[in-house]
N, C-alpha and C positions, 0 to 999 in steps of 0.2 A: 539171759537171752542173747542168742547170737544174732547179729545183724549184718547187712551189707555195709561194710565200713568204707563207703565211698562217698565223696562229694561230687556234685555235678557243676560244671561250668559250661557256658555257651554264649552264643550271640545272635541266634536266629539263622545261622548258616551251618553250625555244627554244635555237637554236644560232646564233652569229654567227661569221663569218670576217673577220679584220682583217689587213691586210697590213703590211709593214715600214715603210710610210709612214703608219701609223695611219689608214688609210682602211677603213671598214666595207664590204667587198666583197660580203658576202652576209649577209642577215638576213631571215628570213621570220616574219611575225606575222599572226594570233595562234597558228598551229600550225606544226609542222615542214613540213607540206605545203601551207601557204598561199602566196599570192603573196609575192614579196619586197617589203620596204619599201626595202631597199638591195640592188641586184643587178648592179652594174657588172662582176661576175665574168663574166657571160654577155652583157652588152651595155653598152659604155662610156657610150653616150649615154642609152639608155632605162632604164639601171639605177640612176641616181642615185648620190649620193656622200654620205658623212659622214666627212670627213677633218679632222685636226688636225695642222698642219705648220708648221715655221718658214718665213718668207719668205726667198727667196734660196737659196743653196747650203747644203746640210746633209749630215751623215752620220747614219745611224740604225742601231740594232741592236735586236733583239727577244728577249725571254726570258720564261719563266714565273716568277712567284713560286714558290719551291721547294715542290714537292708540292701544287700547287693548279692550278686552271684560271683563275687570274687572270693576265692577259697584260699585259706591260709593254713599251712601245716607247720607247726612249730616243733623243733627238735632240741633236746637237751642231752649232752654227752659229757664225759669227764673233761674233754678239752674245751668245751664252750657250747654256745647255743646259736641257732640261726632259724630264720623263717623262710619257707618257700611260699611265695605269693603267686598263685596261678589264676589267670583270667583270659578270657577271649574278648578282644577289644570290641566295644559297641558304643557308639555315640553319634550324635548328629553332626554332619559335615557337608558343607555345600548343599544345604537343604535336603539332604538324604541321610540315611543311616549308614554309617561306615561299619561294616561287619566282615572283615577279611577272614580268610582261612588261615588264621594265625593264632598260635598258642604262645603266650608270654609267661615266662617263669622268672621271677625275681628272687635271688638269693640275698636275703637281708641279714647281715650280721647282727647278733644280739649281744654276745659276750664271748670273750676268749678268742681262741684261734682254732676252731674245730677242723678236723681232718674230714674231707668230704669226697664222695665219689659220685660222678654222674655216669649213668649207663643209658645209652641211646641205641636201641636196636630195633628200628622200624621194620615192618613187613608189608607185603603187598599181596593182592589176590587171595585173601583169607589164609595167609601163611605160606602160600606156595612160592612167593618171591621174597628173597632176602637181599635188599638193595645194597650195593657196595658203597662204603663211604669214601669220598674223595675230598681231601683237604685242599682248600684254596687259601687265599690270603687272610680272610676274616670269617670264613664260614666253612661248613662241611656240607657237601652236596651228596645226597644219597641217590645213586644211579640205578636205574632198572625199573622204575615205576612209570605210569602213563603220563605223569607230569612231574615238574621239578619239586623235590622235597629238600628244603634247605634249613640247616641249623646255623643261626648267626649268634655269636657270643663274644664276650670279652674275656672268657676263660681261655686257658691254653687249649688249642684245638687238638693237640696230641693227647692231652689228658682225657678229653672227652672221647675221642676216637678209640682210645685204648682202655677206657673205663679205669683210668689210673687215679689214685687218691691225690688230693691237693689240699693245701692249707687255705682256708677261707679267711682272709684278713681284711676284706672290705666287701661292700655290696657288689654283686655281679648280676649279669642278665643273660638269659637265653631266650631266643625267639625262634620258633619253628614255623615255617610257612609252607603252604602248598600252592604251587603256581607262581604267582607274582611274589618275588622275594622282598625282604626289607632292604631298601636302598636309602637309608637315612641314618643320622647319628643315633647310636644305640641307646646311650643313657638318656638323652633328652627325649627321644621318641618313646621309650618304654615308660618313663615317668609321666609324660604327657598323656599317653594312652591310659595309664593306670588312673590318673586324676579324672580324665574325661569319662572313663567307663564307670568309675565310682559315682560320679555326678549323675550320669545317665540313670543308673539303677536307683539311686536314692530319690531322684526327681520322679521316677516312675512310681515308686512306692508312695511318695508324698501325695501324688495325685490319685491314689487309690482310696476308694471309699470302703472302709472296713469298720465293723462294729468294735465294741470294747471287749467282747468275750474272746479270750485267748488270742489276742491280736497278733502276737509274735508267730504263733503257729499258722494263722491265716496268711500272714505276709509271706512266710517262707513257702507255703504251698502255692501262693500266687506267683512268686518268683520262679518256682519250679515249673509251673504250667507255661509261663511265658517262654521258657527255653525250648519248648516243644513245638512252637510254630515256626514253620519254614518260611522265612520272609519273602523269598523269591516268588512263591506262588500263593501263599496264605494257608497252605495245608497244615493240619495239626496232627502230629503222630501220637500213637498211644503210649509209646515208650521208645527210648533211644537204643535199646538192646535187643538181642535175639537169643533165644534158647536158654535163658535162665529158667530152670525147671520149676514147674508148679510144686513139685515134690521131687526130691532126689530119687532117681531111678524110675520115675513114673512114665517117662517118655512124653509127658505133656510139656513139650519144649517148643515154643512158637516164636516166630519173628514178628515183632510189634512195631517195626520202623516204618509203618504206613499210616495212611489217614483213614480211619474208620469213621464213617458218617455219624454213627452213634456216639463214639467217644468224643468227637469234635463238638457235637451238640452240648454234651455235659461240660466240657472244658469251657466253651463259650458262655454257658449259663453261669458258671462260677465267676469268670472274668467280667461278665456284664454286671454282676452284683457289686463288683469293685469299681464300676464306672469306667472300665477300659473298653472302648468301643472300636478303636482302630483295628484290633484283632478281628472283630466281627466284619468290618468292611473288607479286610484282606481275605477272610475266609469266604465271604459272599462272592468275590471275584473268582475264587477257586471253584465254587459250586456252579457258577454260571458257565464256566468252561466245561465242566462235566456235563451239564445239561445240554449244551450244544452238541457234544459228541456222543451222547447216550440218550437219544430220544425215546427209546422203547422201554428199557428197564435200567434202574440204577443198581450197581453193585453195592454191597455193604462196605467195601474197602477199595481204595485206589492208592497208587503210588503218590509220592509228594508232588509229582508233576502231572497228576491226573491220568496216568496211563492205567489201562484196565488190567493188563496181564502182569502177574507177579508169580510166575511158576515156582512152586515149592520144591526145593531139592534138599538133600542131606549132604553135608560136607564131612570129609574125613578129618575131623578135629576131635580132641579129647572130651570137650564139654566142660561145663562148670562143675568143679569137684568130681570130674570123671563121669558126669551124668549125661549120657548121649540120648538122642542124636542132637547135632547142631544143624538147625534148619535155616535156610535163606529163602525168602519168598513166603507166601501164605495162601493155602488152598481156599481160604475163606472168600476169595474173590469170585469163586464159582458158586457160592451159596446163594440161595434165595432168602433174604431177610427183609421182610416188607415193612418193618418199623421205620426204615430209613426215610420214607417220604414224609411222615409226620415230623420226624426230627429235623429235616431240612426246613420245613415250614416254621417250626418253633425257633430254629436258629435265625431265620431271616426276619421273623416277625418284628423285632425291635427296629430294624431299618425302615419299616413301613408304618409303624404305629407309635414310636417314641417321638415326642415333639422336639427332642433335641436334634433329630435328623430332619432338616428342613428341605433337602433336595430329593423329594420322593419322586421317583420315575414311575408314573402311573402305568404306562404301557408295559414297562418291564415287570412291574409288580403283578399286573393282571396276567401276563403270559406265564410267569413262574408259578403263581398260585393255581391257575387253572390247570396247568400241566401236572402239578403235584397232586392236586385233588383228583384229577382223572386217574392217576396211578393208584391212589388210595381206593377209589371205586373199583378199579380193575382187579385189585388184589384183596378186596374186602373179605372174601371167604376162601382165600388160598392158603394151604398149609405152607409153613416155611421152617427154616432151621433154627429160628429164634435167637435171642440175645446171646445164648451160650454156644451157639454155632455147632449144634449137634451134626456130626458128619454123616451119620447113617440113618437118620430118622427125620421126618417132618411132621409137624403138628399144627393145629390152629391155636397159636399161642395167645394167651391173655395179654401178655406184654405188647405183642404186635397190635392187637385190637385197641389197646390203650393209646398207642401212638397214632393209630388211625383217628381215634376220638380227639386226642389233644391237637393233632395236626389240623383236623377239621375245625376245631374251635379257633385255632390260630388263623385259619383261612377266613373265618367269619370276621375276626377283628381287622385283618388286613383289608378285606372287601369293604367293611364299614368305613375304614379310614380313607380309601380311595373313591368311595361313593358308588360302588358297583353292586347294586342290590340283586342283580341276577346271580352274580358270583356268590353273594352272601347267602342266597337261598339254596344254592347248590351245596355250599359248605355246611349249612345248617342241616340239610337232609342227610348228608354223610355222617354228621355228628350223631344223629338219631340211629342210623344203621350200625355205627361202631358201638354205641352204647348197648344195643341189643346183642351184639356179639360178645361183649364183655360179660354180660349177665348170663350168657350160656356157660361161663366158666365158674359160676357161683355154686358152691356145695352147701345147700341149705342145712344139711344134717350137721356138718362141722362148723358152719357159719364162717366160711373162708373161701376166697377165690383161689382156684387151683391153677396149675401151670398152663393147662390147655383144655380145650373143649373135650369132655369125656375122660380126662386124665385125673387120677387120684393124687398125683404128685404135687407137692408144694414147692414154691420157688421164690427166692428172695427178691427177684426182679419185680414181683407184683406188689412189693412195698410202694412202688411208684403210683399205685392207685390212690394212696394218701398224698404223696408228695407232689403229684400233678393235679391235685384238687378234685379228682373224680368223685371221691367220697365225702366231699365237704358238706353235702346236704344230708348225709347219713352218718353222723358222728358215732352212734352206738355200733353200727356195723363196722366202721373203721377201727374202733378200739378192739372189737372181738377179732377182726381179721389180724390185727397186729399180735394179739395174744396167742392165737393159734400158730402163727408163723414163728413166734419166739419159742414156743414149746417144741416145735418140730425142728427148727433150723439153728437155734443158738448153741454156742459152745462156751461154757464159762461165762455166761451172762452177756458180755459185751461183744464177743466174736460171733460171726454168722457164716454158715455155709451157703453156697449158691443153691444147692439142693442136696438131697441125700440119696436119691435113686441112682442106679447104675446108668452110665452113658457108654460111649464108644470105647472108653478106656478103663471101665470099671467104676467103682464108687469114688466120688471125690473125697480126698483126705485132708484138704487144706481149707482153712477159713479165708473168705474173701473180704478184704478190708473195706472195699466199696460197699458191700452189702451191710456190714456193721454200721457204717456211717449213714446209709439209707435208713436203717432202723432208728438210729438216733434222731435223724431229721423227722421221721414220721412220728416218733414220740413227742417231739416238740410241737409239731403241727397239730397233734391231738390233745395238747394241753398238759402232757405228762413231763413237765420241764425238769423237775428235780431228778427224775429217772434218766432223762436225756443227758443232763449234765454229768451224772455219775458215770454213765456208760461212755460218754465222750472222753472224759478224763482218764478212764481205764484204757481206752484205745490209744491214747498218746504214748503209752509205753511201747507200742509196736513201731514207733519211729526209730530211725537210727540216731547217731550222736549229733547229727546236723538237722534233724527234723524232717528227713526224707523218708518216703515209704515205698515199699515194693507193692506188688499186686496182692500177695496173700501172706498168710502166716501159717507155717507148718506147726500144728499144735503138738504133734508127736515129737518132733526134733527141736521144738521151741526155737524156731529161726524164721527170719523173713524168707519169702520164696517168690518165685516168678520174676518177670522182668522188672527193671528198676532204672530210674524212678518211674512209677506208674501214674499216669495222669488221672486215671479213674480214682485212685485212692486219695489223691490231693483234692480233686473235685469234691469227693464225698466229705472230706474234712471241712472244706470251706462252706459247702451248702448246709451241713449240719450246724456249724458254728453260726451261720447267718440266721438259721431258724431259731436257735436258742436265743441269740442276741435280741431277736424281735420280741421276745417275751420278758426281757430283763430291763430294768431301769439302768440308766447310765451309772456304772459303779464309781465313776470319777467325780460325780456331782454330790 
């Protein structure tokens, strides 16, 4: 099986992807949605490179420092071995989190005296700008970008500037910064940053509440999710990349470096299961700012700073494995996707109902809940583009009605907590209306809920009828619903398609990993635990060498596909594992 052979590093300010040859394939500065500085992932020539490799033949393997987002690539050649330790500094400093736009690369000698070459060729404005290197006393400045890009190192600057080979006979350090440069002792600073960053991530994992079922996979997924929250505003992006194709040549190439309300809800639900609530508080502030500036209708997606416009354009770049187009921006911001209101209510619910949050702002809760319930009422019978963002059709989607229902249930719980019975009755009435709409999607002949009112098509998203407890009181119907969906949408047992019918770009040809994990979660919730475990463990083979997952799996070409890493997939893994774990005894006892 072919995989994306990249590891992800980050610190809440940026994310970088580094391959098994220690080449930085993707890194955007100064924001998640900025132009890349290194982007050979989507264009080998116009993307630039930042690689550290032995000269001649070598072997390499890659792994994370245990329970961290610190990436280690280890090389072996005839002349010796060394490690490249890559990380983005993150730790608490002066009562705040220190998270600079800084990539630290440590070359750690293991054996011998290997001959090494560093290639640093950054780019700007999506490859249109090739900054000129200027050698100073202890650093190289790359001129021509909108801010200072500096490489500080104790290597020979001429060797780096000219990509010339050198003998590695001791540990060396490279620090690349955007904006504020490193003005401190190199060795002491890098080692301190490495120690503090390692401690930060391991403490974060240590405070995580995870079950015993496949703990390591759950921890790696949680660490991956954490990378995708933009600390400055609290926004959570769907993925750090753009235009990795759903299938090579399909033109289903999208920019996922934005905050989808739906994706963020699922990410928070998984992190909440691990008892990480700071992320929720940060995201709540992001939502409050959106609410103030968008009183009429919420978009399904916003920029990481809450801006509404993200005009979709195509760039003159080669594309991943020559698969065009390369898109920046996303047309989804113009769509009507009415499930967002219920998802916001579900996202905020723990802030107002969990006893661990003692500072409940009643007036704020009342305002937010009433506003969101009013939007559910206004859109209760309105067609929309749905979860899969159909571009040229609108329907009355079962999935949207489900989140009207679930959001209204959440509204009831919040209203009960703050003691507002008028608000409670309003939410209760909307719950009944949403339930009636969901039942309009039930196909009595096939005994399954369909994609939309009057539609014969089936859709993996309505596995959520089980996972959101809508069918708790109808266990037989839930099992039959799952059985029909499996017969129609499964591929090779564990894999699942979103749907099988044609959309704006033809018939989908790729299995969605999230949908497969939804199915596993639903199996566990309906008591089919052995089957859930079997399928869960089959799905683990679609991870890459580091336990990271893409959006989908191309069953024809047997490779990962879509943007990477994909928060949806990691959320699916975590929630499926939690559901299975709830039915198991502690295997360590």
